[in-house]
Steps between C-alpha positions, in 0.01 A plus 500: 500500500447484123421150379335599177655371186613737225568778749134547606436707812232461770396250763456151373223435745279769356206358306331678223272418218261208486507254790553753783350377829460845650138606556592856415558611151862538421634847468707608208841355523814580313589252235835340543762698314696314233831646402587450136855450386585775257506370142827542314499796261387388157576656165179608327423287198337780301573873531225670708424739216396215273304311764131567458376297799642450849354200684688568820306629807542850634337539838286188448351623169608404151678788338511622141829654400601544864849436625535158662508471876859474614596149597189335357516232230180411318659210315417648158725368224507641147669192351847649481782302653781662690809346645696195414274250686239265367191703585322702767530857611816673603727271299320172570638198673867535565498844335627810664425865468837549325376315186204729441473611134678199345289322238560138422413333166783539241808278543848657487665538154726210403781695333716193442223340294443821306869534415518139381190547286638824351835338419328203336285733291808695387684182399200378298467837322873511415487142374201571276662817362832324438342206319280730293798718408704195399238367261434850364870555428556148370217545250667811357828330405539440128670161482570498128858373469546124477856408594417136424543593131865590559723211386845373607498682832806523730508313829347692790727634774444635850288806553236646266565687175250753359522651152349850533407671177382854436325515165399799291145366475239776467213264578217674684645848444288776350627742235533762773707261717735423211554870437547585867746212560678551164473132410400540135240277338704209368304176462594184685758502776873470547724461803619828645692348792594149617638390837574178683419509873652219706349450844715278723641452848791740434282793416330603175694576184360712216672471162401721206513358151555788256251488214789546253681189628617273217363147545442186299146386418492124578263234372152554645141390488251756373280627783190516277566256215684234702737469203867425562752753373860373483785717616707658225746698710329831431645788698245768590424759765335351807176693458459343152423165663194645671387673181533176303298259717413665830587412862561128443775561242650774720525256792646233273761746366604625846532144634700387194747791514547499880442140611276629782151356541216755525236401754248781449418767243354845580416773247352848535411761240539877489150582623507263797839628611379861514177399679686320779717805567199733512308258726765519774528878470831513311853370555774704664830494310837662557628600156876574516518704179243696299408366155251560221379282212247612238413147386399371843381836632750494788590835656650455847700717735758355736395412855220322685157518340176302478418369153143437386405233248578708193837615633592149616438352156717771342774430757526125430475540120770764452822387336601761243588752773773272640847423372455133580166489317322171578742400778433823689129459442496150653671637812227761537237230450649289780521801730142600431347151540677450832367838622150416376496168685650652815246782518204277417568224755444729798237492780352826367411318176438142614280599798313772314225349282456833318856462367544122501206407277561768233869402489423129472228566245725716283782245506304178468285632215805546278733220615553201273651197673567132436233241570677366809532838668317528833428811703747370757778477238412846372518644853838332555628659179376839613670482841819365341499805273467719810808332651721561196630833631521398865672234704666235285331608176694548177415676173708491183500485122590186313882502459594646160825433313446731206273565202442359151289659225360746753396220740637439848696176536490316831817392678453122479747411776342740749150398398584135564644581845200717585251231401688238703484717810126556450432129448686414820331790680839643590596860569546673164854631456494560124492866402287624214514815291 
């Protein structure tokens, strides 16, 4: 019978060692055999090739570079931690052999937090860029026209009315530019085109005012001197009002002869017009019939084509090549401005800083506006211009009844009806020339 603990073999009654009562010396006896439980296989912590010292026993002697005895664990620990447990060999407490090779320490990535932080950063950057762009653009506007100097103004109606003027100003143009654009070198500036743009709830309406229109110069207050000039009933061409006392007298004359209040004034010169077209890469136009004009430099074939700045200026200035002269020219001007606005207000321009900033810079550097004009009002005008040829938009010339002394005479009855519809922000039904 085996009563030895831990699987020892031998008779329990056998005595050996110190304290034996036998008078004879004890003979050699076999030591009780202890059976070890085989240790679980353990992954080596360091590759054998890189291990310079092996403290495990081989045959009872410490070995150097020898292979470890199978099933023997010396308890050596290099400091590396394996498994998902909290410590110890073989995965530690609660660890299993299946977790070997997993290293704890870095927490999992919080993608939701990263996305929120990225979105917040993007919003802040866009806000900073937008605010910076606004103040940059606002600082470029030349607010030089004071509509407060205009006297005896008509009552305001619904919607917003812009007086858009294209002048023949050569300001900022070099001698080479003047030659290339065929503008000549005349001093000062005169109006080359004039339009009223009404922006209302029934769609935008663009009305051209021919420069040869016969109008009456009313009483007015000098824009520079502040002196009052009484009305004498003088009948002149419309562009003479601008030449006599600038934008303020032009606004006063248009309001007096139409009865329509002008809310904002916008003017652009030859050079700025060409620069805007070049900045957006040209404007595509569909020209129905070929024409040529030596004075403006126009030489166009029929069909679709993209006009650069020089060609665009020649297109809108040409009148001697047409039977209708100034009336045909104003129609081309309306058509071109609507195409310019439509092709500029596109995602490819607005979302592209390499096109947006040069376009804004070219336009804002040469625009002259009234003192109450904001960037918001200017943007509204621009998008209203874009809508002239689409949707509910309307474009027309001021109704003409005939001519006198080479000047175009407005049809007073139609003009009165037209102005009433604009004031009430109604759909325009009046037809122009």
